[in-house]
C-alpha positions in Angstrom: 0.0 0.0 0.0 2.8 2.4 0.8 4.5 1.7 -2.5 1.2 2.5 -4.3 0.9 5.8 -2.4 4.5 6.6 -3.2 4.2 5.8 -6.8 1.1 7.9 -7.1 2.9 10.9 -5.6 5.8 10.5 -7.9 3.7 10.0 -11.0 1.7 13.2 -10.2 4.9 15.3 -9.9 5.2 15.8 -13.7 9.0 15.7 -13.3 10.4 13.2 -15.8 12.8 11.4 -13.4 10.2 11.3 -10.6 7.7 9.9 -13.1 10.2 7.1 -14.1 10.8 6.3 -10.5 7.0 6.3 -9.9 6.5 3.9 -12.8 9.2 1.6 -11.4 7.7 1.8 -7.9 4.2 1.1 -9.2 5.4 -2.0 -11.2 7.3 -3.2 -8.0 4.1 -2.9 -6.0 2.1 -4.7 -8.7 4.6 -7.6 -8.9 4.8 -8.0 -5.1 1.1 -8.0 -4.0 1.1 -9.5 -0.5 -1.0 -12.5 0.5 -2.2 -10.8 3.7 -2.8 -7.3 5.0 0.0 -6.0 7.2 -0.8 -3.9 10.3 0.4 -0.6 8.9 -1.7 -1.0 5.7 -4.7 -1.9 7.9 -4.3 1.2 10.0 -4.0 3.4 6.9 -7.1 1.9 5.4 -9.1 2.1 8.7 -8.2 5.8 9.1 -9.1 6.7 5.6 -12.6 5.3 6.0 -12.5 3.4 2.7 -15.9 1.8 3.3 -17.5 5.1 3.9 -16.1 6.3 0.5 -17.6 3.2 -1.1 -21.0 3.8 0.5 -21.1 7.3 -0.9 -20.1 6.2 -4.4 -22.8 3.5 -4.3 -25.4 6.1 -3.3 -24.3 8.3 -6.2 -24.3 5.4 -8.7 -27.7 4.4 -7.6 -29.0 8.0 -7.9 -27.8 8.0 -11.6 -29.5 4.6 -11.9 -32.8 5.9 -10.6 -32.8 9.4 -12.3 -31.7 8.1 -15.7 -34.3 5.4 -15.8 -35.9 6.7 -19.0 -32.6 5.9 -20.9 -31.9 2.6 -19.1 -31.3 0.8 -22.5 -28.1 2.8 -22.6 -26.8 1.6 -19.2 -23.7 -0.5 -19.5 -24.6 -2.4 -16.3 -28.2 -3.5 -15.8 -28.2 -3.6 -12.0 -27.8 -0.9 -9.3 -24.7 -0.9 -7.2 -24.6 -3.1 -4.1 -22.7 -3.2 -0.9 -20.0 -5.2 -2.6 -19.3 -2.6 -5.3 -17.2 0.6 -5.3 -18.1 2.3 -8.6 -15.8 5.0 -10.0 -18.3 6.2 -12.6 -21.7 5.6 -14.1 -21.1 3.9 -17.5 -23.3 4.6 -20.5 -22.9 2.8 -23.8 -24.2 4.8 -26.8 -23.5 5.2 -30.5 -23.2 9.0 -30.4 -21.0 9.1 -27.4 -18.9 12.0 -28.6 -22.0 14.1 -29.4 -23.3 13.7 -25.9 -19.8 14.4 -24.5 -19.6 17.7 -26.4 -23.1 18.6 -25.3 -22.2 18.1 -21.7 -18.8 19.8 -22.1 -20.7 23.0 -23.3 -22.6 22.8 -20.0 -19.3 22.5 -18.1 -19.9 18.9 -17.2 -16.7 16.9 -17.8 -17.2 13.2 -18.5 -14.6 10.5 -19.2 -14.0 8.1 -22.0 -13.0 4.6 -21.0 -10.9 2.4 -23.2 -9.8 5.0 -25.7 -7.6 3.1 -28.1 -4.3 4.7 -29.1 -4.0 5.0 -32.9 -0.9 2.8 -33.1 -3.0 -0.1 -31.6 -6.0 0.1 -33.9 -4.5 -2.2 -36.5 -3.9 -4.8 -33.9 -7.5 -5.0 -32.6 -10.6 -6.4 -34.1 -13.4 -4.1 -35.3 -15.8 -5.2 -32.6 -13.4 -4.1 -29.8 -12.8 -0.7 -31.5 -16.5 -0.2 -32.0 -17.3 -0.9 -28.4 -14.5 1.3 -27.1 -16.0 4.3 -29.1 -19.4 3.8 -27.3 -18.3 4.1 -23.7 -18.9 7.2 -21.6 -18.4 7.6 -17.9 -20.5 10.1 -15.8 -18.6 11.4 -12.8 -18.8 9.9 -9.3 -16.7 10.8 -6.3 -16.4 12.5 -3.0 -15.9 15.9 -4.7 -19.5 15.7 -5.9 -22.7 16.0 -3.8 -26.0 14.4 -4.7 -27.3 17.7 -6.1 -24.3 17.7 -8.6 -25.3 14.2 -9.7 -28.9 15.3 -10.2 -27.7 18.3 -12.3 -25.7 15.9 -14.5 -28.8 13.7 -14.9 -30.9 16.6 -15.9 -28.3 17.7 -18.5 -28.1 14.1 -19.9 -31.8 13.8 -20.1 -32.1 17.2 -21.9 -29.7 15.9 -24.5 -32.0 12.9 -25.2 -35.1 15.1 -25.2 -33.8 17.4 -28.0 
């Protein structure tokens, strides 16, 4: 856990040598995943209230799930989030993803694209994978957003489909 935190700090520095060290540290932490949770990691996790963050993300996800019900055929996942989940975004799958993204951008709502394929890899992938990657859009979830923010995003998304 400490290696992951250190690598994240180094990677966010934007200093080339620190980023290289961050990449190395991250790889080291990925290659040496422990079989058990050590006491220090347990204390860090306990003090960060990880479960509380997960509960809030589930509440946000399920608010999207409820408020966007009229476009549920565009949901990537067909079930609401449960206690075992920790969603990092609400995933939509739609043919005109970029059109919705630009519409939301004009309203100062910044969404993410998942699985954006670099140009040099396109020739290595099948057309079905490429097509699916161009249909994925992630609506924001996180502790920096309150439930009113999620509701505003839902209203904007629905207004796009109403036009």
